C-alpha positions as CSV (number, residue, x, y, z in Angstrom):
1,M,-8.8,-20.2,143.9
2,L,-7.6,-20.3,140.3
3,E,-4.1,-21.4,139.5
4,R,-2.4,-21.7,136.1
5,E,-1.5,-25.2,135.1
6,Q,2.2,-25.9,135.1
7,G,3.9,-25.4,131.8
8,S,1.0,-23.7,130.1
9,V,1.8,-20.9,127.7
10,G,-0.3,-18.3,125.9
11,R,-3.9,-19.3,126.1
12,G,-3.6,-21.3,129.2
13,V,-6.1,-23.4,131.0
14,C,-6.7,-22.6,134.6
15,R,-7.9,-25.0,137.2
16,S,-10.4,-24.1,139.8
17,S,-10.9,-25.8,143.2
18,A,-13.5,-27.9,141.5
19,D,-10.9,-29.0,138.9
20,R,-12.9,-27.6,136.0
21,P,-11.0,-26.0,133.1
22,V,-11.6,-22.3,132.8
23,R,-10.2,-20.3,129.8
24,S,-7.9,-17.6,130.6
25,V,-7.3,-14.3,128.6
26,P,-5.1,-14.8,125.6
27,H,-1.4,-14.1,126.2
28,V,-0.1,-10.7,125.0
29,G,2.2,-12.4,122.5
30,E,-0.8,-14.4,121.1
31,R,-2.8,-11.2,120.5
32,N,0.2,-9.5,118.8
33,R,0.5,-12.5,116.4
34,Y,-3.2,-12.2,115.5
35,A,-2.9,-8.4,114.9
36,E,0.2,-9.0,112.8
37,A,-1.6,-11.6,110.7
38,M,-4.5,-9.2,110.1
39,L,-2.2,-6.4,109.2
40,A,-0.4,-8.7,106.8
41,K,-3.7,-9.6,105.2
42,S,-4.7,-6.0,104.8
43,E,-1.4,-5.2,103.2
44,I,-1.8,-8.1,100.8
45,Q,-5.2,-6.9,99.9
46,R,-4.0,-3.4,99.3
47,E,-1.1,-4.6,97.2
48,A,-3.4,-6.9,95.2
49,L,-5.8,-3.9,94.5
50,N,-2.8,-2.0,93.1
51,L,-2.2,-4.6,90.4
52,S,-3.4,-4.2,86.9
53,A,-6.6,-5.9,85.9
54,Q,-4.7,-8.6,84.0
55,E,-2.4,-9.2,87.1
56,R,-5.4,-9.4,89.4
57,I,-7.1,-11.9,87.1
58,E,-3.9,-14.0,87.1
59,L,-3.8,-13.8,90.9
60,V,-7.4,-14.9,91.2
61,V,-6.7,-17.9,88.9
62,E,-3.6,-18.9,90.9
63,L,-5.6,-18.6,94.2
64,W,-8.5,-20.6,92.8
65,D,-6.3,-23.3,91.4
66,S,-4.6,-23.6,94.8
67,L,-7.9,-24.8,96.4
68,A,-8.4,-28.5,96.6
69,P,-11.9,-29.7,95.4
70,G,-12.8,-30.8,98.9
71,E,-12.1,-27.4,100.3
72,I,-14.9,-25.8,98.2
73,P,-18.3,-26.4,99.7
74,V,-21.1,-27.2,97.3
75,P,-24.5,-26.0,98.6
76,D,-27.5,-28.4,98.3
77,W,-29.2,-26.2,95.8
78,Q,-26.3,-26.6,93.4
79,R,-26.3,-30.4,93.9
80,D,-30.0,-30.4,93.2
81,L,-29.6,-28.3,90.0
82,I,-26.8,-30.6,88.7
83,R,-28.9,-33.7,89.5
84,D,-32.0,-32.2,87.7
85,R,-29.9,-31.2,84.6
86,L,-28.4,-34.7,84.4
87,A,-31.8,-36.3,84.8
88,A,-33.1,-34.1,81.9
89,L,-30.3,-35.5,79.7
90,E,-31.1,-39.1,80.4
91,G,-32.2,-40.9,77.3
92,V,-30.8,-38.1,75.0
93,L,-28.2,-39.3,72.6
94,P,-24.7,-37.8,73.0
95,E,-24.8,-36.2,69.6
96,E,-28.1,-34.5,70.5
97,R,-26.7,-33.0,73.7
98,S,-24.4,-30.6,72.0
99,V,-23.9,-28.7,68.7
100,P,-20.6,-29.0,66.9
101,W,-18.6,-25.8,66.7
102,D,-18.7,-25.7,62.9
103,A,-22.5,-25.7,63.0
104,V,-22.6,-22.9,65.6
105,R,-20.1,-20.9,63.6
106,K,-22.1,-21.4,60.4
107,R,-25.3,-20.3,62.1
108,I,-23.7,-17.2,63.6
109,F,-21.9,-16.0,60.5
110,S,-24.8,-16.9,58.1
111,D,-27.0,-14.3,59.9
112,K,-24.3,-11.6,59.3
113,T,-24.2,-11.9,55.5
């Protein structure tokens, strides 16, 4: 026979005669909290989509900035790409790695005249 452990609330653990833990059905209050959270999420999404383009961009920037670097997974293919690009730069002098803005601007605008 299964009996609920004393003092368990919500998602309780039941004990069988073999004293093995058996998961019970979530408590009604627990299901309601989940439903409320999902409803709140959909309301937030709906409100966000009603913002202007500029406001949505600002929201995205704020959300992105709220993530800690460790929270953002980096796939192996991206690590490999970075490693390969850094390896390609080995032995190249720093001044050869980039083009100064003045040189870029001169090249862009000299084609226009």
